C-alpha positions as CSV (number, residue, x, y, z in Angstrom):
1,X,15.5,27.9,36.5
2,X,15.7,31.6,36.8
3,X,12.0,32.9,37.0
4,X,12.9,36.0,35.2
5,X,14.4,34.2,32.4
6,X,11.3,31.9,32.3
7,X,9.0,35.0,32.0
8,X,11.1,36.6,29.2
9,X,11.2,33.2,27.4
10,X,7.4,32.9,27.6
11,X,7.0,36.5,26.2
12,X,9.2,35.5,23.3
13,X,12.1,37.7,24.6
14,X,14.8,35.2,24.8
15,X,18.1,36.2,23.0
16,X,17.7,39.8,23.1
17,X,20.8,41.9,24.5
18,X,20.9,43.0,28.0
19,X,21.0,46.8,27.1
20,X,17.7,46.3,25.3
21,X,16.1,45.0,28.6
22,X,17.5,48.1,30.3
23,X,15.6,50.2,28.0
24,X,12.6,48.0,28.3
25,X,12.5,48.1,32.0
26,X,13.1,51.9,32.0
27,X,10.2,52.3,29.6
28,X,7.9,50.3,31.9
29,X,9.0,52.5,34.9
30,X,8.4,55.7,32.9
31,X,4.9,54.4,31.7
32,X,4.0,53.5,35.2
33,X,4.1,57.3,35.9
34,X,2.4,58.4,32.6
35,X,-0.2,60.6,34.5
36,X,0.0,64.0,32.7
37,X,-1.3,63.2,29.3
38,X,-4.6,61.5,29.9
39,X,-5.5,63.9,32.7
40,X,-4.3,67.2,31.2
41,X,-7.6,68.3,29.9
42,X,-9.3,67.5,33.2
43,X,-6.7,69.3,35.1
44,X,-7.1,72.4,33.1
45,X,-10.9,72.5,33.3
46,X,-11.6,71.2,36.7
47,X,-8.6,72.4,38.6
48,X,-7.7,75.6,36.9
49,X,-11.2,76.6,35.7
50,X,-10.3,76.9,32.1
51,X,-13.0,76.8,29.4
52,X,-13.2,73.9,27.1
53,X,-11.9,76.1,24.4
54,X,-8.9,77.2,26.4
55,X,-8.1,73.7,27.4
56,X,-8.4,72.5,23.9
57,X,-6.0,75.1,22.7
58,X,-3.4,74.2,25.3
59,X,-3.7,70.4,24.6
60,X,-3.3,71.3,20.9
61,X,-0.2,73.2,21.7
62,X,1.1,70.1,23.6
63,X,0.4,68.1,20.5
64,X,2.1,70.7,18.1
65,X,5.2,70.4,20.4
66,X,5.3,66.6,20.1
67,X,5.1,67.0,16.3
68,X,8.3,69.1,16.4
69,X,10.0,66.8,18.9
70,X,10.0,63.7,16.6
71,X,12.2,65.0,13.8
72,X,14.3,67.1,16.4
73,X,14.8,64.1,18.6
74,X,15.8,62.0,15.7
75,X,18.3,64.4,14.4
76,X,19.9,64.7,17.9
77,X,20.0,61.0,18.2
78,X,22.2,60.8,15.0
79,X,24.2,63.9,15.7
80,X,25.0,63.7,19.5
81,X,24.2,60.2,20.2
82,X,21.5,57.9,21.5
83,X,22.5,58.1,25.1
84,X,22.8,61.9,25.5
85,X,19.6,62.4,23.6
86,X,17.7,59.8,25.7
87,X,18.9,60.9,29.2
88,X,18.9,64.6,28.3
89,X,15.4,64.5,26.7
90,X,14.0,62.5,29.8
91,X,15.6,65.0,32.3
92,X,14.3,68.0,30.3
93,X,11.0,66.5,30.0
94,X,10.8,65.9,33.7
95,X,11.5,69.6,34.3
96,X,8.9,70.6,31.8
97,X,6.3,68.5,33.7
98,X,7.2,70.2,37.0
99,X,6.9,73.6,35.2
100,X,3.5,73.0,33.9
101,X,2.2,71.7,37.2
102,X,3.4,74.9,39.1
103,X,2.4,77.5,36.5
104,X,-0.6,79.6,37.3
105,X,-1.7,81.8,34.5
106,X,-3.1,80.6,31.1
107,X,-0.2,82.1,29.2
108,X,2.6,80.3,31.3
109,X,0.6,77.1,31.3
110,X,0.2,77.3,27.4
111,X,4.1,77.9,27.2
112,X,4.8,75.1,29.5
113,X,2.5,72.7,27.6
114,X,4.3,73.5,24.3
115,X,7.6,72.9,26.0
116,X,6.4,69.6,27.4
117,X,5.3,68.5,24.1
118,X,8.8,69.1,22.6
119,X,10.9,68.1,25.6
120,X,8.8,65.2,26.7
121,X,9.0,63.4,23.3
122,X,12.5,64.1,22.4
123,X,13.5,60.6,23.6
124,X,11.2,58.5,21.5
125,X,13.2,58.4,18.2
126,X,16.3,57.7,20.2
127,X,14.8,54.7,21.9
128,X,13.8,53.3,18.3
129,X,17.2,53.9,17.0
130,X,18.9,52.4,19.9
131,X,16.8,49.2,19.4
132,X,17.8,49.1,15.8
133,X,21.5,49.5,16.9
134,X,21.3,46.9,19.5
135,X,19.1,44.1,18.1
136,X,20.1,41.9,15.2
137,X,17.8,42.6,12.2
138,X,16.1,39.2,12.4
139,X,14.7,40.0,15.9
140,X,13.8,43.7,15.5
141,X,10.1,43.1,15.0
142,X,10.1,41.0,18.1
143,X,12.0,43.7,19.9
144,X,9.7,46.5,18.9
145,X,6.6,44.4,19.6
146,X,7.8,43.7,23.1
147,X,8.5,47.3,23.7
148,X,5.1,48.2,22.5
149,X,3.7,45.7,24.8
150,X,5.3,47.0,27.9
151,X,4.3,50.6,27.0
152,X,0.7,49.4,27.1
153,X,1.1,47.4,30.3
154,X,2.6,50.3,32.2
155,X,-0.1,52.7,30.8
156,X,-2.9,50.3,31.8
157,X,-1.4,50.3,35.5
158,X,-0.8,54.0,35.5
159,X,-4.5,55.1,34.6
160,X,-6.1,53.9,37.8
161,X,-3.1,55.0,39.8
162,X,-3.5,58.5,38.2
163,X,-7.2,58.4,39.2
164,X,-6.2,57.8,42.9
165,X,-3.5,60.5,42.8
166,X,-5.9,63.1,41.3
167,X,-8.2,62.6,44.2
168,X,-5.4,63.7,46.5
169,X,-4.5,66.7,44.3
170,X,-3.7,67.1,40.6
171,X,-0.2,68.5,41.4
172,X,0.8,65.1,42.5
173,X,0.2,63.8,39.0
174,X,2.9,66.2,37.6
175,X,5.3,65.4,40.4
176,X,5.0,61.6,40.1
177,X,5.3,61.8,36.3
178,X,8.4,63.9,36.6
179,X,10.0,61.6,39.1
180,X,9.5,58.4,37.0
181,X,10.7,60.2,33.8
182,X,13.8,61.5,35.8
183,X,14.5,57.9,37.1
184,X,14.3,56.6,33.5
185,X,16.9,59.2,32.5
186,X,19.2,58.1,35.3
187,X,18.7,54.5,34.3
188,X,19.8,55.3,30.8
189,X,22.9,57.4,32.0
190,X,24.0,54.6,34.3
191,X,23.4,51.5,32.3
192,X,23.0,52.3,28.6
193,X,26.2,52.8,26.7
194,X,26.3,54.8,23.4
195,X,24.8,52.5,20.8
196,X,25.4,54.6,17.7
197,X,27.8,52.6,15.4
198,X,31.3,54.2,15.1
199,X,31.1,54.3,11.3
200,X,27.8,56.1,11.6
201,X,29.1,58.8,13.6
202,X,31.7,59.6,10.9
203,X,29.2,59.3,8.1
204,X,26.7,61.6,9.8
205,X,29.3,64.4,9.9
206,X,28.6,64.8,6.1
207,X,24.9,65.8,6.9
208,X,23.9,69.2,8.0
209,X,21.2,69.1,10.9
210,X,18.5,70.3,8.4
211,X,19.7,67.9,5.7
212,X,19.5,65.0,8.3
213,X,15.8,66.0,9.1
214,X,14.8,66.4,5.5
215,X,16.5,63.2,4.1
216,X,13.7,60.8,5.1
217,X,11.2,63.0,3.2
218,X,13.3,63.0,0.1
219,X,13.4,59.2,0.1
220,X,10.5,58.2,-2.3
221,X,10.3,54.7,-1.1
222,X,10.2,55.7,2.6
223,X,7.7,58.4,1.9
224,X,5.4,56.1,0.1
225,X,5.6,53.8,3.2
226,X,4.8,56.8,5.5
227,X,1.5,57.6,3.8
228,X,-0.4,54.6,4.8
229,X,1.1,54.7,8.3
230,X,-0.3,58.3,8.6
231,X,-3.7,57.1,7.2
232,X,-4.0,54.3,9.8
233,X,-2.8,56.6,12.6
234,X,-5.7,59.0,11.7
235,X,-8.0,56.0,12.4
236,X,-6.4,54.9,15.6
237,X,-6.5,58.5,17.1
238,X,-10.4,58.7,16.4
239,X,-10.6,56.4,19.4
240,X,-9.6,59.4,21.7
241,X,-12.3,61.9,20.7
242,X,-14.8,60.8,18.0
243,X,-15.4,57.3,19.5
244,X,-16.4,58.5,23.0
245,X,-18.7,61.1,21.5
246,X,-20.2,58.5,19.1
247,X,-20.8,55.9,21.9
248,X,-22.3,58.4,24.3
249,X,-24.6,59.8,21.7
250,X,-25.8,56.2,21.0
251,X,-26.7,55.7,24.6
252,X,-23.7,54.1,26.4
253,X,-23.0,55.4,29.8
254,X,-19.5,56.5,30.8
255,X,-18.9,53.2,32.8
256,X,-19.9,51.3,29.7
257,X,-17.6,53.2,27.6
258,X,-14.8,52.5,30.1
259,X,-15.7,48.8,29.8
260,X,-15.6,49.0,26.0
261,X,-12.2,50.6,25.8
262,X,-10.6,48.3,28.3
263,X,-10.8,45.7,25.6
264,X,-7.9,47.5,23.8
265,X,-5.6,47.4,26.7
266,X,-6.5,43.7,27.7
267,X,-5.9,42.4,24.3
268,X,-2.7,44.2,23.6
269,X,-1.3,42.9,27.0
270,X,-2.6,39.4,26.5
271,X,-1.9,38.9,22.8
272,X,1.0,41.1,21.6
273,X,3.9,38.6,22.4
274,X,2.1,35.8,20.7
275,X,1.0,37.6,17.7
276,X,4.5,38.9,17.0
277,X,5.7,35.3,16.6
278,X,3.0,34.6,13.9
279,X,3.8,37.9,12.1
280,X,7.3,37.0,11.8
281,X,6.3,34.2,9.4
282,X,4.6,36.3,6.6
283,X,5.8,39.0,4.4
284,X,5.8,42.5,6.1
285,X,3.8,44.0,3.4
286,X,1.1,41.2,4.0
287,X,1.2,41.8,7.7
288,X,0.7,45.6,7.2
289,X,-2.1,45.0,4.8
290,X,-3.8,42.7,7.2
291,X,-3.4,45.5,9.9
292,X,-5.0,47.9,7.5
293,X,-8.1,45.6,6.9
294,X,-8.6,44.8,10.6
295,X,-8.4,48.5,11.4
296,X,-10.9,49.3,8.6
297,X,-13.3,46.7,9.7
298,X,-13.0,47.6,13.4
299,X,-13.7,51.1,13.1
300,X,-16.2,50.6,10.3
301,X,-18.3,48.6,12.8
302,X,-18.7,51.8,14.9
303,X,-21.2,53.0,12.2
304,X,-23.7,50.2,13.4
305,X,-26.1,51.1,16.3
306,X,-24.1,50.7,19.4
307,X,-24.5,48.0,22.0
308,X,-22.0,47.2,24.6
309,X,-21.1,43.7,23.0
310,X,-20.9,45.1,19.5
311,X,-18.9,48.1,20.5
312,X,-16.4,45.7,22.4
313,X,-16.3,43.5,19.3
314,X,-15.4,46.5,17.2
315,X,-12.7,47.5,19.5
316,X,-11.3,44.0,19.6
317,X,-11.0,43.9,15.8
318,X,-9.2,47.3,15.4
319,X,-7.0,46.4,18.4
320,X,-5.9,43.3,16.5
321,X,-4.9,45.6,13.6
322,X,-2.9,47.7,16.1
323,X,-1.2,44.6,17.5
324,X,-0.1,43.4,14.0
325,X,0.9,46.9,12.8
326,X,3.1,47.9,15.9
327,X,6.0,45.6,15.6
328,X,6.3,45.4,11.8
329,X,6.3,49.2,10.9
330,X,9.3,50.2,13.0
331,X,11.4,47.3,11.7
332,X,10.6,48.4,8.2
333,X,12.0,51.9,9.0
334,X,15.0,50.4,10.6
335,X,15.8,48.4,7.5
336,X,15.2,51.5,5.1
337,X,17.3,53.9,7.2
338,X,21.0,54.3,6.7
339,X,22.8,53.6,9.8
340,X,23.9,57.2,10.1
341,X,20.4,58.3,10.0
342,X,18.5,55.9,12.0
343,X,17.3,58.5,14.5
344,X,16.1,60.8,11.7
345,X,14.1,58.1,9.9
346,X,12.5,57.0,13.2
347,X,11.8,60.5,14.0
348,X,10.0,61.0,10.7
349,X,8.0,57.9,11.5
350,X,7.0,59.2,14.9
351,X,6.1,62.5,13.3
352,X,3.4,60.6,11.3
353,X,1.7,59.7,14.6
354,X,2.2,63.2,16.1
355,X,0.6,64.9,13.0
356,X,-2.2,62.4,13.2
357,X,-2.8,63.1,16.9
358,X,-3.2,66.8,15.9
359,X,-5.4,66.2,12.8
360,X,-7.6,63.4,13.8
361,X,-9.6,65.2,16.4
362,X,-10.4,68.2,14.3
363,X,-11.2,66.1,11.2
364,X,-13.3,63.5,13.2
365,X,-15.1,66.3,15.0
366,X,-16.0,68.3,11.8
367,X,-17.3,65.0,10.1
368,X,-19.4,64.1,13.1
369,X,-20.8,67.6,13.3
370,X,-21.5,68.1,9.5
371,X,-22.0,64.6,8.2
372,X,-22.9,62.4,11.1
373,X,-21.7,59.2,12.7
374,X,-22.3,57.0,9.8
375,X,-20.3,59.0,7.3
376,X,-17.4,59.2,9.8
377,X,-17.1,55.6,10.5
378,X,-17.8,54.6,6.8
379,X,-15.0,56.9,5.8
380,X,-12.7,55.2,8.4
381,X,-13.6,51.9,6.7
382,X,-12.6,53.2,3.3
383,X,-9.4,54.9,4.4
384,X,-8.3,51.6,6.3
385,X,-8.9,49.6,3.1
386,X,-7.1,52.1,0.9
387,X,-4.1,51.9,3.3
388,X,-4.1,48.2,3.1
389,X,-4.1,48.3,-0.7
390,X,-1.4,50.9,-0.7
391,X,0.8,48.7,1.5
392,X,0.5,45.9,-1.1
393,X,1.0,48.3,-4.1
394,X,4.3,49.8,-2.8
395,X,5.6,46.4,-1.7
396,X,7.4,45.6,-4.8
397,X,9.4,48.9,-4.8
398,X,10.4,48.5,-1.2
399,X,11.4,44.8,-1.8
400,X,13.7,46.0,-4.6
401,X,15.2,48.6,-2.4
402,X,15.8,46.3,0.5
403,X,17.4,43.7,-1.8
404,X,19.8,46.4,-3.1
405,X,20.6,47.4,0.5
406,X,21.4,43.8,1.5
407,X,24.1,43.8,-1.1
408,X,25.7,46.8,0.7
409,X,24.7,45.6,4.3
410,X,24.7,41.8,4.5
411,X,23.8,42.0,8.2
412,X,20.5,43.4,7.3
413,X,17.1,41.6,8.1
414,X,16.1,38.5,6.1
415,X,12.4,39.4,6.7
416,X,10.4,39.2,3.6
417,X,8.7,42.4,2.3
């Protein structure tokens, strides 16, 4: 038996189209070189000698660029096609990484960081739209889940590699990241055909670029779905700033913090393919509500006095929420989106995560500084439960929308909402 086929079958990947696996492998290669994002702040403060305030401003500019990239990339995926947006975005992002790595003055680095945020994330909505084009509706949750899994697998391998490269010189991080990103673009150009449906191309001509970007936000059912997604994204992004501050204040060493956070990557890699199979058997609204409850409980546990076992257990709980949420939410977006606006709808979805990455550190830091750790994590618990309840509240309206869409698009997913 073909060993590759055996591995894919074990992961639950049987039956997915070849072009999907090209994107999957390309994503893995790209993530193996994801060196810049986790080390950008260290590069600015240690290598360039910037103050914490300067570094924070530049990282925030990078995040602001990523927020703009989501709707722009989605609109381009619908207007000029997935293939050109994917390859072009990856190649431009590769150039932006080299630019920031070779910039010297604070002003040039700030401009390069903003450009990297825009150009480096242009391709993400196009990938999500291409998966919706390629994969039959019944298999989309599984396909998005496996894509999320390989992203985390590549990132888990990239972090120690980045540490080794940083020891040889920070500029190598930018070069290696640029090379893997450029190779992903070449992979797309060589092996991925245009996936945008022909009828979608004609229908999209009726939308102006601005109209395409704004349409998802005029869709009340879709917007109602995005609100709890944004709320949960705010919680997940607390793990990057507020959580390390909290755990170190409570006495954990940096080594212990690294051990605690390793639970997240280990569980995603170990459990994601298997959880996707179980999630496919329940209503998507129920799965999203369960994800909200798990996220609420997990982050709420951080309000308790920290020990390594308790902190690891808390991370394990909210990681389960992340695992449940990650395959279901994009499949809902794919069902709600008209074929000619799949990129724009996915772009709006990614924009929620970009906004959360910008808002969460400031919001969490303000709560820690003025109200303390207990208030922050208790607030996260309440926000997670509210998001879970909201998913159940809006389920009826989305179910009616999906049933109406199935009359127009019989090929749509049979997944229950």
